[in-house]
C-alpha positions in Angstrom: -22.5 6.2 -16.9 -22.6 9.6 -15.1 -25.3 12.1 -15.7 -24.5 15.8 -15.6 -26.7 18.1 -13.6 -28.1 21.0 -15.4 -26.1 23.5 -13.4 -22.9 21.4 -13.4 -20.1 22.6 -15.8 -16.8 20.8 -16.2 -13.8 20.3 -18.4 -12.6 16.8 -19.0 -8.9 16.3 -19.5 -6.4 13.4 -19.8 -3.1 14.0 -18.1 0.1 12.2 -19.1 3.5 11.9 -17.6 6.7 9.8 -18.2 9.8 9.8 -16.1 13.1 8.0 -16.2 14.6 6.4 -13.1 17.9 4.7 -12.5 17.3 0.9 -11.9 18.6 -0.4 -8.6 18.7 -4.1 -9.4 19.1 -6.5 -12.4 18.4 -10.2 -13.0 20.3 -12.5 -15.3 17.9 -15.0 -16.8 19.3 -18.2 -18.1 17.1 -20.9 -19.7 18.2 -24.3 -20.8 16.5 -27.0 -22.8 17.5 -30.5 -23.7 15.7 -33.2 -25.8 17.1 -36.7 -26.0 16.0 -40.3 -26.3 15.6 -40.7 -22.5 14.5 -38.5 -19.6 17.5 -39.5 -17.6 19.9 -38.5 -20.4 18.1 -35.1 -20.9 18.3 -34.4 -17.1 21.9 -35.5 -17.0 22.9 -33.0 -19.7 21.0 -30.2 -18.0 22.8 -31.1 -14.7 26.2 -31.0 -16.6 25.3 -27.5 -17.8 24.3 -26.4 -14.3 27.7 -27.6 -13.0 29.4 -25.5 -15.7 27.2 -22.5 -14.8 28.2 -22.7 -11.2 31.9 -22.9 -12.1 31.5 -19.8 -14.3 29.7 -17.8 -11.6 32.6 -18.6 -9.2 35.3 -17.7 -11.8 33.7 -14.2 -12.5 33.1 -13.5 -8.8 29.3 -14.1 -8.6 28.3 -15.8 -5.3 26.8 -19.2 -5.7 24.1 -18.6 -3.2 22.4 -16.0 -5.3 21.9 -18.4 -8.2 18.3 -19.5 -8.0 16.6 -22.4 -9.9 13.1 -20.9 -10.5 11.7 -23.6 -12.8 12.5 -27.2 -13.7 10.0 -29.0 -16.0 9.8 -32.4 -17.7 7.8 -33.2 -20.8 7.4 -35.4 -23.9 8.1 -33.4 -27.1 6.0 -34.1 -30.2 6.2 -32.3 -33.6 3.6 -32.2 -36.3 4.9 -34.0 -39.3 3.1 -35.4 -42.4 -0.3 -34.8 -40.9 0.4 -36.5 -37.5 2.2 -35.8 -34.3 5.5 -37.6 -34.1 7.4 -38.3 -30.8 10.7 -36.4 -30.8 12.1 -37.1 -27.4 12.1 -36.4 -23.7 12.4 -32.8 -22.8 13.8 -31.1 -19.7 13.7 -27.4 -19.3 15.4 -25.4 -16.5 15.4 -21.7 -15.7 17.9 -20.0 -13.5 18.0 -16.4 -12.3 20.8 -14.4 -10.6 19.6 -11.2 -9.0 22.2 -8.5 -8.2 22.2 -4.8 -7.1 23.2 -2.3 -9.8 26.8 -1.4 -9.2 29.7 -0.9 -11.6 31.4 -4.0 -10.2 28.3 -6.2 -10.5 27.5 -5.1 -14.0 31.0 -5.9 -15.1 30.7 -9.4 -13.6 27.3 -9.8 -15.3 28.7 -8.8 -18.7 31.6 -11.2 -18.3 29.2 -13.9 -17.3 26.9 -13.4 -20.3 29.8 -13.2 -22.8 31.2 -16.5 -21.7 28.1 -18.6 -21.0 27.0 -18.8 -24.7 29.9 -21.0 -25.7 30.0 -22.9 -22.4 26.5 -24.4 -22.1 25.6 -27.0 -24.7 21.8 -26.8 -24.0 21.4 -23.1 -23.4 18.2 -21.6 -24.9 18.4 -18.0 -23.8 20.5 -15.7 -21.6 19.4 -12.1 -20.9 19.7 -9.3 -18.4 16.6 -7.6 -17.1 16.8 -4.3 -15.1 14.2 -3.4 -12.5 13.2 -1.0 -9.7 12.5 -1.8 -6.1 11.1 0.5 -3.4 9.4 2.6 -6.1 6.7 4.3 -4.0 8.3 7.7 -4.2 8.6 7.4 -8.0 5.1 6.2 -8.4 3.8 9.2 -6.4 5.9 11.5 -8.6 4.6 10.2 -11.9 1.0 10.4 -10.7 1.5 14.0 -9.5 3.0 15.0 -12.9 0.1 13.4 -14.7 -2.4 15.5 -12.6 -0.4 18.7 -13.1 -0.3 18.0 -16.9 -4.1 17.7 -16.8 -4.4 20.9 -14.8 -2.2 22.9 -17.1 -4.2 21.8 -20.1 -7.5 22.6 -18.4 -6.3 26.1 -17.4 -5.2 26.8 -20.9 -8.5 25.7 -22.4 -10.4 27.6 -19.8 -8.5 30.8 -20.6 -9.2 30.4 -24.3 -12.9 29.9 -23.5 -13.0 32.9 -21.2 -13.9 30.8 -18.1 -12.1 29.8 -15.0 -11.3 26.6 -13.1 -12.9 26.6 -9.7 -12.1 23.1 -8.4 -11.4 19.4 -9.2 -14.5 17.2 -9.7 -13.2 13.7 -10.3 -9.9 11.9 -10.8 -9.4 8.3 -12.1 -6.5 6.4 -13.5 -7.0 5.3 -17.1 -4.7 2.3 -16.5 -2.1 1.3 -13.9 1.3 2.9 -14.1 3.3 1.3 -16.9 6.9 0.2 -16.1 9.5 -0.9 -18.6 13.3 -0.7 -19.1 15.1 0.7 -22.1 18.5 2.2 -23.1 19.1 5.9 -22.9 20.1 6.9 -26.5 21.3 10.4 -27.1 18.8 10.9 -29.9 15.7 10.5 -27.6 13.4 13.4 -27.3 13.1 15.3 -24.0 10.6 13.8 -21.6 8.5 15.1 -18.8 10.2 15.0 -15.3 13.1 16.5 -13.5 16.6 16.7 -15.0 17.7 14.0 -12.6 15.2 11.6 -14.0 15.4 12.4 -17.7 19.0 13.1 -18.4 20.6 9.9 -17.2 23.9 8.7 -18.5 23.9 6.3 -21.4 22.8 2.9 -20.2 19.7 1.2 -18.8 16.9 3.1 -17.1 13.3 2.3 -15.9 10.5 4.3 -17.6 7.3 5.0 -15.6 4.3 6.2 -17.6 0.9 7.2 -16.3 -2.3 8.5 -17.7 -5.1 10.1 -15.5 -8.6 11.3 -16.4 -9.6 14.4 -14.6 -12.7 16.5 -14.6 -12.5 20.1 -13.4 -15.4 22.3 -12.3 -15.6 25.6 -14.1 -17.2 28.9 -13.1 -18.8 31.6 -15.0 -17.1 33.4 -17.9 -14.3 35.8 -16.9 
């Protein structure tokens, strides 16, 4: 807890900003799950699906060497039935990722891959495309700057209304880390803070960066 000195006068403001940035990579996530009467059988079925997945990647033009197995797990599956746990079978789960740069050609291949894989793998649990942003230092700097400028604009407005003036910045602290998520750019969205380049993207995926900052400004005597 901070204690204000008797001669210290401040305005405390929360600044907010949100910008849109074009993603520069995406990941296709594929997860598979098989439960059968033996572990060997479950693993064999998963391996059969993996062979089909590799054939599909080759047919749509995706290089095999970017297909990464990120998780392979084995377990015994039980379910709660009639007030007791009942053994269901031997479970094998596998997760595969395919990371690609965002280009028109790659996105076309990815859409074809996703549209075909559902009916191809007998043990597929989920398939989705996640967009992301690499080398985002410049964008993080921008969203933080806009947050501070938002706080300053509010402080100057309040100071003017109160007949006082801002004479300096006292403290700055992030309320929380910069939030990052992806979403589609619908035409019905409200305008957002940031440059035209960041906010008026073509319809499609985009990365949203949001930031909140707490700023206290020193104020002087009444104007």
